[in-house]
C-alpha positions as CSV (number, residue, x, y, z in Angstrom):
1,X,-41.0,25.6,7.5
2,X,-38.3,27.5,5.9
3,X,-38.4,28.0,2.1
4,X,-35.1,28.2,0.3
5,X,-34.3,31.4,-1.5
6,X,-33.7,31.5,-5.3
7,X,-29.9,31.9,-4.8
8,X,-29.7,29.1,-2.3
9,X,-29.5,25.7,-3.7
10,X,-30.9,22.5,-2.1
11,X,-27.8,20.6,-3.2
12,X,-25.1,22.9,-1.8
13,X,-23.7,20.3,0.6
14,X,-24.0,17.2,-1.6
15,X,-20.8,15.5,-2.6
16,X,-20.0,12.3,-4.5
17,X,-18.1,9.8,-2.5
18,X,-15.4,8.2,-4.7
19,X,-14.0,5.8,-2.1
20,X,-16.3,2.8,-3.0
21,X,-15.5,3.2,-6.7
22,X,-11.8,3.3,-6.1
23,X,-12.1,0.2,-3.8
24,X,-13.8,-1.7,-6.6
25,X,-11.2,-0.6,-9.2
26,X,-8.3,-1.8,-6.9
27,X,-10.1,-5.1,-6.3
28,X,-10.4,-5.7,-10.0
29,X,-6.8,-4.7,-10.6
30,X,-5.6,-7.1,-8.0
31,X,-7.8,-9.9,-9.4
32,X,-6.5,-9.5,-12.9
33,X,-2.8,-9.3,-11.7
34,X,-3.2,-12.5,-9.6
35,X,-5.1,-14.4,-12.3
36,X,-2.7,-13.5,-15.1
37,X,-0.2,-16.1,-16.4
38,X,3.2,-15.0,-17.5
39,X,5.2,-17.4,-19.8
40,X,8.9,-17.0,-19.7
41,X,10.3,-16.8,-23.2
42,X,13.7,-18.6,-23.6
43,X,15.1,-15.4,-25.0
44,X,16.1,-16.6,-28.4
45,X,14.1,-16.0,-31.6
46,X,13.7,-19.0,-33.8
47,X,11.9,-19.6,-37.1
48,X,9.4,-22.4,-36.4
49,X,8.3,-24.8,-39.1
50,X,4.7,-24.4,-40.4
51,X,2.4,-27.2,-39.3
52,X,-1.4,-27.1,-39.3
53,X,-3.9,-28.7,-36.9
54,X,-2.0,-28.7,-33.6
55,X,-3.6,-27.7,-30.4
56,X,-2.4,-24.9,-28.1
57,X,0.5,-25.5,-25.8
58,X,0.4,-25.8,-22.0
59,X,0.9,-22.5,-20.2
60,X,3.0,-24.0,-17.4
61,X,5.5,-25.7,-19.8
62,X,9.3,-25.5,-19.7
63,X,10.7,-23.9,-22.8
64,X,13.8,-25.0,-24.7
65,X,15.1,-23.3,-27.8
66,X,17.4,-24.6,-30.5
67,X,18.9,-21.9,-32.8
68,X,19.8,-22.3,-36.5
69,X,23.4,-22.6,-35.3
70,X,22.4,-25.7,-33.2
71,X,22.9,-23.9,-29.9
72,X,20.5,-24.9,-27.0
73,X,19.0,-22.3,-24.7
74,X,17.0,-22.9,-21.5
75,X,15.7,-20.0,-19.3
76,X,17.6,-17.5,-21.4
77,X,21.0,-19.2,-20.9
78,X,22.9,-21.2,-23.4
79,X,23.5,-24.8,-22.1
80,X,25.3,-27.8,-23.4
81,X,23.4,-30.9,-24.6
82,X,24.7,-32.8,-21.5
83,X,23.2,-30.1,-19.2
84,X,19.6,-30.4,-20.6
85,X,18.5,-33.3,-18.5
86,X,19.9,-32.0,-15.1
87,X,18.5,-28.5,-15.9
88,X,15.0,-29.9,-16.6
89,X,15.1,-32.2,-13.6
90,X,15.9,-29.2,-11.4
91,X,13.2,-27.0,-12.9
92,X,10.6,-29.8,-12.6
93,X,11.0,-30.4,-8.9
94,X,7.6,-30.8,-7.3
95,X,5.5,-30.7,-10.4
96,X,5.0,-32.6,-13.7
97,X,5.4,-30.0,-16.4
98,X,5.5,-30.4,-20.2
99,X,8.5,-29.4,-22.2
100,X,8.2,-27.4,-25.4
101,X,11.1,-27.5,-27.7
102,X,11.3,-24.5,-30.0
103,X,13.7,-25.5,-32.8
104,X,14.6,-23.3,-35.7
105,X,13.6,-24.9,-39.0
106,X,17.3,-24.7,-40.1
107,X,18.6,-26.5,-37.0
108,X,20.1,-30.0,-37.3
109,X,17.7,-32.9,-36.7
110,X,20.3,-34.7,-34.7
111,X,20.5,-31.9,-32.2
112,X,16.7,-31.8,-31.9
113,X,16.6,-35.6,-31.3
114,X,19.4,-35.4,-28.7
115,X,17.5,-32.6,-26.8
116,X,14.3,-34.6,-27.1
117,X,15.9,-37.8,-25.7
118,X,17.6,-35.7,-22.9
119,X,14.2,-34.3,-21.9
120,X,12.8,-37.8,-21.8
121,X,15.8,-39.0,-19.8
122,X,15.0,-36.2,-17.3
123,X,11.7,-37.9,-16.6
124,X,9.5,-35.5,-18.5
125,X,6.5,-37.4,-19.9
126,X,5.1,-34.7,-22.1
127,X,7.6,-33.4,-24.6
128,X,6.2,-31.3,-27.4
129,X,7.7,-29.1,-30.1
130,X,6.6,-25.6,-31.2
131,X,5.5,-24.8,-34.7
132,X,4.2,-21.8,-36.5
133,X,0.5,-21.9,-37.4
134,X,0.2,-22.5,-41.2
135,X,-2.4,-23.5,-43.7
136,X,-3.1,-27.1,-44.7
137,X,-0.6,-28.4,-47.2
138,X,-1.8,-30.3,-50.2
């Protein structure tokens, strides 16, 4: 049996195989990308009123926004009040989503109620409104 010399190492030909680790990392990356949920923001920033004690909103909801100037936005586009029901009907084809109305606290209550009634007229059963999380009021 041959004995290795002092200058010769027993591990000269050993290498670390990185392929299994890279495969695992790519599988995890694909899993996290597929399982992620992306919520489309309506594209308008509104100041929501403070309300405490509400539960979290549905992730698959359709979002409507009402600005302080009483302009209505859906999917990043400004729409007229008469277009709310047809737009929601078209977006809800094949599913039963909830609608979340994000109204600015300075918007007109009449515009909010019209948008709410148009959403109900579109056949949406679950109509909610977004609020900022606040403390309990006395």
